[in-house]
C-alpha positions as CSV (number, residue, x, y, z in Angstrom):
1,L,0.7,0.1,18.6
2,A,-1.5,3.0,19.5
3,E,0.3,3.2,22.8
4,V,3.7,3.4,21.1
5,V,2.5,5.7,18.4
6,S,1.0,8.4,20.4
7,R,1.4,12.1,21.0
8,A,2.8,11.3,24.4
9,S,5.7,9.1,23.1
10,W,6.3,11.8,20.4
11,E,6.8,14.5,23.0
12,E,8.5,12.3,25.8
13,R,10.5,9.6,24.1
14,L,11.8,11.2,20.9
15,T,14.8,13.7,20.9
16,A,14.3,17.1,19.2
17,D,16.6,15.6,16.4
18,D,14.1,12.6,16.1
19,R,11.2,14.7,16.0
20,A,12.5,17.0,13.5
21,R,13.7,14.1,11.3
22,L,10.4,12.4,11.4
23,G,8.4,15.6,11.1
24,G,10.1,16.2,7.8
25,L,8.0,13.3,6.5
26,L,4.8,14.7,7.6
27,P,2.7,17.0,5.4
28,F,3.1,20.3,7.1
29,G,4.9,23.5,6.4
30,D,6.5,25.9,8.9
31,D,3.2,27.0,10.4
32,E,2.6,25.6,14.1
33,A,-1.0,25.4,13.5
34,E,-0.6,23.0,10.6
35,R,2.0,21.1,12.4
36,A,-0.4,20.4,15.3
37,V,-3.3,19.5,13.0
38,A,-0.9,17.0,11.1
39,L,0.4,15.3,14.3
40,D,-3.1,15.1,15.8
41,T,-4.5,13.4,12.6
42,V,-1.6,10.8,12.6
43,F,-1.9,10.3,16.4
44,S,-5.6,9.9,16.3
45,C,-5.5,7.0,13.8
46,A,-8.3,8.7,11.8
47,P,-8.8,7.8,8.3
48,V,-7.0,10.4,6.0
49,R,-8.2,10.2,2.5
50,F,-7.4,6.7,1.9
51,G,-7.6,5.3,5.4
52,S,-5.5,5.4,8.7
53,A,-1.8,5.4,7.9
54,V,-1.0,3.8,11.4
55,G,-3.8,1.2,10.9
56,R,-2.4,0.4,7.4
57,A,1.1,0.0,8.8
58,W,-0.1,-2.4,11.5
59,E,-1.9,-4.5,8.9
60,L,1.2,-4.7,6.8
61,L,3.2,-5.7,9.8
62,R,0.7,-8.5,10.8
63,A,0.5,-9.7,7.2
64,G,4.4,-10.1,7.2
65,A,4.5,-7.6,4.1
66,L,7.2,-5.4,5.8
67,T,10.0,-8.4,6.2
68,A,13.0,-8.5,4.2
69,A,11.9,-11.4,2.1
70,A,8.7,-9.5,1.1
71,A,10.7,-6.5,0.2
72,A,13.0,-8.6,-1.9
73,E,9.8,-10.2,-3.6
74,R,8.3,-6.8,-4.4
75,E,11.7,-5.8,-5.7
76,E,12.0,-8.8,-8.0
77,S,8.4,-8.1,-9.2
78,R,9.2,-4.5,-10.0
79,R,12.2,-5.5,-12.0
80,A,10.3,-8.3,-13.8
81,H,7.7,-5.6,-14.7
82,D,10.1,-3.0,-15.8
83,E,11.8,-5.8,-18.1
84,A,8.4,-6.6,-19.6
85,V,7.6,-3.0,-20.2
86,A,11.0,-2.4,-21.8
87,A,10.8,-5.6,-23.9
88,H,7.2,-4.6,-25.2
89,H,8.5,-0.9,-26.1
90,D,11.4,-2.5,-27.8
91,D,9.0,-4.6,-29.8
92,L,7.0,-1.7,-30.8
93,V,10.1,0.3,-31.9
94,R,11.5,-2.7,-33.9
95,R,8.0,-3.3,-35.6
96,L,7.9,0.5,-36.5
97,H,11.4,0.4,-38.2
98,T,10.9,-3.0,-39.9
99,P,10.0,-2.3,-43.5
100,R,6.8,-4.2,-44.8
């Protein structure tokens, strides 16, 4: 993965439009120095606050967590959680408005 996600592939394989689109996802402003530091950090696979983003992506790929089935399962889990929270809030409001 490090061979594919590298400074060389960024410079040589991606078009200027691709670099601009992907660069918009990275945490740097208009300053070229900030841009260089952000790119070097990403491509070095060094831990950034919570670990290496590239390393984490590779772990998720190997675990199968980025498949369509896994995404659908996460979406269903989120939906079930949202419904449970809404039901809990509805119950709280109902109990507050019910005379004793």
